[in-house]
C-alpha positions in Angstrom: -21.5 -2.5 -1.6 -24.7 -1.9 0.3 -28.2 -3.0 -0.6 -30.1 0.2 -1.6 -32.5 1.2 1.2 -35.7 1.0 -0.9 -35.0 -2.6 -1.9 -34.2 -3.6 1.6 -37.4 -2.0 2.9 -39.6 -3.6 0.2 -38.1 -7.0 0.8 -38.6 -6.7 4.5 -42.2 -5.8 4.1 -42.7 -8.7 1.7 -41.4 -11.3 4.0 -42.7 -9.8 7.3 -46.1 -11.5 6.7 -44.3 -14.8 6.9 -43.6 -15.3 10.6 -40.8 -17.5 11.9 -42.6 -20.7 13.1 -41.6 -24.2 14.1 -43.6 -27.3 15.0 -43.1 -26.9 18.7 -43.5 -23.7 20.8 -40.1 -24.0 22.4 -38.5 -24.6 19.0 -40.3 -21.6 17.6 -39.0 -19.4 20.4 -35.5 -20.6 19.8 -35.6 -20.1 16.1 -37.2 -16.7 16.5 -34.4 -15.6 18.8 -31.8 -17.0 16.4 -33.5 -15.1 13.6 -33.5 -11.8 15.5 -29.9 -12.3 16.5 -28.9 -12.8 12.9 -30.6 -9.6 11.8 -28.9 -7.7 14.6 -25.5 -9.1 13.6 -26.2 -8.1 10.0 -27.3 -4.6 11.0 -24.0 -4.3 12.9 -22.0 -5.3 9.9 -21.1 -8.8 11.0 -22.3 -10.4 7.8 -20.6 -13.7 8.0 -21.9 -14.5 11.5 -25.3 -13.5 10.2 -24.9 -15.9 7.3 -23.9 -18.7 9.6 -26.9 -18.1 11.9 -29.4 -17.9 9.0 -28.0 -21.1 7.4 -28.4 -22.9 10.8 -32.1 -21.8 10.8 -32.7 -23.2 7.3 -31.1 -26.5 8.3 -33.7 -26.8 11.0 -36.5 -25.3 9.0 -35.9 -25.8 5.2 -39.2 -24.3 4.2 -38.8 -21.1 6.2 -38.7 -18.6 3.2 -38.4 -15.5 5.4 -35.0 -16.7 6.7 -34.1 -17.7 3.1 -34.8 -14.2 1.8 -32.9 -12.5 4.6 -30.0 -14.9 3.8 -30.2 -13.8 0.2 -30.0 -10.1 1.2 -27.1 -10.9 3.5 -25.2 -12.7 0.7 -26.0 -9.7 -1.5 -24.4 -7.3 0.9 -21.4 -9.5 1.1 -21.1 -9.2 -2.7 -21.7 -13.0 -3.2 -24.3 -12.5 -5.9 -24.6 -16.0 -7.2 -25.6 -17.4 -3.7 -28.1 -14.5 -3.3 -29.7 -15.2 -6.6 -29.9 -19.0 -6.0 -31.7 -18.4 -2.7 -34.2 -15.9 -4.1 -35.0 -18.3 -7.0 -35.8 -21.0 -4.6 -38.5 -18.8 -3.1 -39.8 -17.9 -6.5 -40.0 -21.6 -7.5 -42.2 -22.4 -4.5 -45.9 -22.5 -5.7 -47.0 -21.6 -2.1 -45.1 -18.2 -2.2 -47.7 -15.4 -2.3 -47.8 -13.4 -5.6 -46.9 -10.1 -3.9 -43.8 -11.7 -2.4 -42.8 -13.0 -5.8 -43.1 -9.6 -7.3 -40.8 -8.1 -4.7 -38.3 -10.9 -5.0 -38.3 -10.4 -8.8 -37.4 -6.7 -8.2 -34.6 -7.9 -6.0 -33.3 -10.3 -8.7 -33.5 -7.6 -11.3 -31.5 -5.3 -9.1 -28.8 -7.9 -8.4 -28.5 -8.6 -12.1 -28.1 -4.9 -12.9 -25.5 -4.5 -10.2 -23.6 -7.5 -11.5 -23.4 -6.0 -15.0 -22.3 -2.6 -13.6 -19.7 -4.1 -11.4 -18.4 -6.2 -14.3 -18.0 -3.1 -16.5 -15.9 -1.3 -13.9 -14.0 -4.2 -12.6 -10.8 -3.0 -14.3 -9.4 0.5 -13.6 -6.3 2.3 -14.9 -4.4 5.3 -13.5 -1.1 6.9 -14.1 1.0 10.0 -14.5 4.2 11.6 -15.7 6.5 14.3 -14.4 9.4 16.5 -15.3 11.8 18.4 -13.0 15.2 19.8 -12.4 17.5 20.9 -9.7 21.0 21.3 -8.3 23.2 18.9 -6.4 26.4 20.1 -4.6 27.8 16.6 -4.0 26.8 14.4 -6.9 29.3 11.7 -6.1 28.9 11.8 -2.3 32.5 12.9 -2.0 34.2 13.1 1.4 34.1 16.3 3.4 37.9 16.3 3.7 40.5 15.8 1.0 43.4 14.8 3.2 43.4 11.8 5.6 45.7 10.6 8.4 46.3 6.9 8.3 48.6 5.7 11.0 50.5 8.9 10.9 50.7 9.1 7.1 48.8 11.7 5.1 46.9 10.5 2.1 45.1 12.8 -0.4 42.0 12.1 -2.5 42.4 11.0 -6.1 41.4 13.7 -8.7 37.6 13.8 -9.1 36.9 12.2 -5.8 36.2 15.4 -4.0 32.5 16.6 -4.0 31.3 17.4 -7.5 28.6 20.0 -8.1 26.2 19.8 -11.0 22.7 20.5 -12.3 20.3 17.7 -13.1 17.0 17.1 -14.9 14.4 14.4 -14.0 11.7 12.6 -16.0 9.3 10.0 -14.7 6.2 8.1 -15.7 4.0 5.4 -14.3 0.9 3.4 -15.1 -1.2 1.2 -12.8 -3.9 -1.3 -13.3 -6.3 -2.7 -10.7 -8.7 -5.6 -11.1 -11.4 -6.1 -8.5 -12.1 -9.7 -8.0 -15.8 -10.8 -8.0 -17.5 -11.4 -4.7 -15.8 -11.0 -1.4 -13.4 -12.9 0.9 -14.5 -14.4 4.2 -11.8 -12.9 6.5 -13.2 -11.7 9.8 -16.7 -10.4 10.4 -17.2 -8.2 7.4 -16.7 -8.6 3.7 -13.2 -8.1 2.3 -12.7 -6.9 -1.2 -9.9 -8.5 -3.2 -7.9 -6.7 -5.9 -5.0 -7.6 -8.1 -2.9 -4.6 -8.6 0.0 -4.0 -11.1 2.3 -1.0 -11.7 5.1 -0.1 -14.0 7.2 3.1 -13.7 10.3 4.7 -15.1 12.6 7.4 -13.6 15.6 9.1 -15.0 17.9 11.6 -13.2 20.4 13.0 -15.7 23.3 15.2 -14.7 24.4 18.0 -17.0 28.2 17.4 -16.8 28.7 14.4 -14.5 27.2 11.9 -16.9 28.6 8.9 -15.1 26.2 9.5 -12.2 23.1 9.6 -14.4 20.7 7.0 -13.1 17.7 5.2 -14.6 15.3 3.1 -12.6 12.7 0.9 -14.4 10.3 -0.8 -11.9 7.4 -3.2 -12.2 5.2 -4.8 -9.5 2.2 -7.0 -9.2 0.3 -8.5 -6.3 -2.8 -9.0 -4.2 -4.5 -6.4 -2.1 -7.3 -7.0 0.4 -9.5 -4.2 1.7 -11.9 -4.7 4.6 -15.1 -2.8 4.9 -14.2 -2.2 8.5 -10.8 -0.9 9.5 -7.9 -2.8 7.8 -6.2 -3.4 4.5 -3.3 -5.7 3.5 -1.2 -6.4 0.4 1.7 -8.4 -0.9 3.5 -7.7 -4.1 6.4 -8.9 -6.1 8.6 -6.1 -7.5 11.6 -5.9 -9.8 13.7 -2.8 -10.2 16.3 -2.5 -13.0 18.9 0.1 -12.2 21.1 1.7 -14.8 24.1 3.9 -14.2 25.5 6.0 -17.1 23.3 4.1 -19.5 24.9 0.7 -18.4 23.1 -2.0 -16.5 24.1 -1.8 -12.8 21.7 -4.2 -11.0 18.4 -5.8 -10.8 16.6 -5.9 -7.4 13.8 -8.4 -6.9 11.7 -8.1 -3.8 8.6 -9.5 -2.0 6.8 -6.8 0.0 3.9 -7.7 2.4 2.2 -5.1 4.6 -0.9 -4.8 6.9 -2.6 -1.5 7.9 -5.1 -1.0 10.7 -7.2 2.2 11.0 -8.8 2.8 14.4 -11.4 5.2 13.1 -10.1 8.1 15.2 -7.6 9.3 12.6 -4.8 6.9 13.5 -3.3 4.3 11.2 -0.8 1.6 12.2 1.2 -0.4 9.6 3.4 -3.4 9.9 5.5 -4.2 6.8 8.3 -6.6 5.7 10.6 -7.1 2.8 12.7 -9.8 1.2 15.0 -8.5 -1.5 17.8 -9.9 -3.6 20.5 -7.7 -5.3 21.8 -9.0 -8.5 24.7 -6.8 -9.8 25.6 -6.9 -13.5 29.1 -5.4 -13.5 32.1 -7.6 -12.4 33.4 -4.9 -10.1 30.1 -5.0 -8.1 29.5 -8.7 -7.8 30.8 -8.8 -4.2 27.8 -6.7 -3.2 25.3 -9.4 -4.4 23.1 -11.0 -1.7 19.7 -10.9 -0.1 18.2 -8.4 2.3 15.6 -9.0 5.0 13.8 -6.0 6.5 10.8 -5.3 8.8 9.2 -2.1 9.9 6.3 -0.2 11.5 4.6 3.0 10.5 2.2 5.3 12.3 0.1 8.1 10.8 -2.4 10.5 12.3 -4.7 12.9 10.5 -5.8 15.9 12.5 -9.1 17.6 12.1 -7.5 20.4 10.0 -6.2 17.7 7.6 -2.6 18.1 8.9 -0.9 14.6 8.8 1.8 13.4 11.1 3.8 10.2 10.0 6.6 8.3 11.7 8.2 4.9 11.1 11.0 2.6 12.1 12.8 -0.1 10.0 15.4 -2.8 10.8 17.5 -4.3 7.9 19.9 -7.2 7.5 21.9 -7.1 4.3 23.9 -10.2 3.1 26.6 -10.0 0.5 29.4 -12.2 -1.1 32.1 -10.2 0.7 32.0 -9.6 4.4 32.8 -5.8 4.2 29.6 -5.4 2.1 27.3 -7.0 4.7 25.6 -4.8 7.2 22.9 -4.3 9.8 20.9 -1.1 9.8 18.1 0.6 11.5 16.4 3.8 10.4 13.5 6.0 11.4 11.7 9.1 10.1 9.1 11.6 11.1 7.2 13.9 8.8 4.5 16.5 8.9 2.2 17.4 6.1 0.5 20.8 6.6 -2.2 22.4 4.4 -1.0 26.0 4.0 -3.2 27.7 1.4 -6.1 26.6 -0.9 -4.8 23.6 -2.9 -1.3 24.2 -1.4 0.7 22.2 1.2 4.0 22.3 3.0 5.8 19.4 4.4 8.9 18.6 6.5 10.7 15.3 7.0 13.6 14.2 9.2 15.2 10.8 8.8 18.0 9.0 10.6 19.9 5.8 9.6 22.5 3.9 11.5 24.5 1.3 9.5 27.0 -1.2 11.0 29.2 -3.0 8.4 30.9 -6.3 9.0 34.5 -6.9 8.4 37.3 -4.2 8.4 38.1 -1.5 5.9 41.5 -2.0 4.2 44.1 0.7 5.2 42.0 2.0 8.0 41.9 -1.5 9.7 38.6 -0.8 11.4 35.0 -1.7 11.1 32.8 0.8 9.3 29.9 2.5 11.1 27.8 5.3 9.7 25.1 7.6 10.8 23.1 9.5 8.2 20.8 12.4 9.0 18.5 13.7 6.3 16.2 16.7 6.4 13.7 17.8 3.7 11.5 20.9 3.3 9.0 21.0 0.6 6.0 22.8 -1.0 3.3 21.4 -3.3 0.4 23.0 -5.2 -2.4 21.0 -6.7 -4.2 22.4 -9.7 -7.8 21.6 -10.6 -6.9 19.6 -13.8 -4.7 17.0 -12.2 -1.4 19.0 -12.4 0.8 19.3 -9.3 3.8 21.6 -8.9 6.4 21.0 -6.2 9.7 22.3 -4.8 11.9 20.9 -2.1 15.3 21.2 -0.4 17.1 18.2 1.1 20.2 18.3 3.3 22.1 15.1 4.1 24.8 14.7 6.7 26.6 11.4 6.7 29.1 10.8 9.6 31.4 7.8 10.0 34.1 6.5 12.2 36.2 6.3 9.0 36.8 9.8 7.6 36.7 8.9 4.0 33.0 8.0 4.2 32.0 11.3 5.8 30.2 13.8 3.6 27.3 16.3 3.4 25.1 17.1 0.5 22.6 19.8 -0.5 19.9 19.2 -3.1 17.3 21.6 -4.5 14.7 20.6 -7.0 11.4 21.6 -8.6 9.0 19.4 -10.5 5.7 19.4 -12.4 3.5 16.3 -12.4 0.3 15.3 -14.2 -2.1 12.6 -12.9 -4.6 10.8 -15.1 
């Protein structure tokens, strides 16, 4: 939040008649130089260095009200209103302060108070949305591409229902978010950092028309701290819980801690470093061997071109632990996507992703370690309506190859959806 220009100008005029002076000429020169440096640092956005410099001047010259008023303005620009008010009131309380200066300082105090009230009223913000959709999936169960397998010279066939199953599906989703902006600012780096506490809750259901046992529900909730610098970075860390249900039965609860830091270089480039610690808690006895923690780390890059086209890419490395060795794995994956404005309020996007997974242990019957390579390609279109509605359509093709035939499959999914933001 910046001090409105008319107030800054009036305050500058009011204090300009009070020159920076000290008892000795040399001391006066030094303080004048410190004062000028502090104002230059503030003009350049380095508020906390300016605060430090102005405070050092007041330690040497406690009665120097011009420095005190400039310090009040600097605290104001750093959203530290209480300190700004205290300093301004010290000037008001001095009987030697000229009447015209007191009038201007009072205008400053009135403005700070009005801004504090306005900020308090909009400290909380809510947002959310809901959506409905539908589509077609030609491999609901991720069934193998082949139905007959050769194991050490013996042919084995898939059990009934294990081959790829085709079905239509419907989706429904909803979410609500709350953000609380904390008063003041955080002293991290040269410029003020705004702190927010952000929380989100969402639900998602994908219901198959015939293959009901693959219907999935995900209920998610997250909360955590976000920091936004006035310069070129932002960071956050949140705690998230995801409750996953399959065929209306509880399947698992995932609990994760997710930190990230993003830097914007001002030339359309953003760089993100992120991490994750996650624990999988499975609720069915048949799945308990999959329980364990996951540690992951990754980087992302995004570039916005002058025509609003956006290029994104990222890499992630993952280590998944589990109770049973054959459920533990190491993985790395990457993606690249392009978001292209194509007509008024309309956009097209394409995304390609690759994932390599290396499981520990050996697969029974095949007597070999399992290694998989998944390739996924998505094409999509979106259209944004003026009243917050968005319509979309996309096609996704997945090709999963493995050194063990039974895990190889391909999949085609087509979907359309309609979403509303509020």
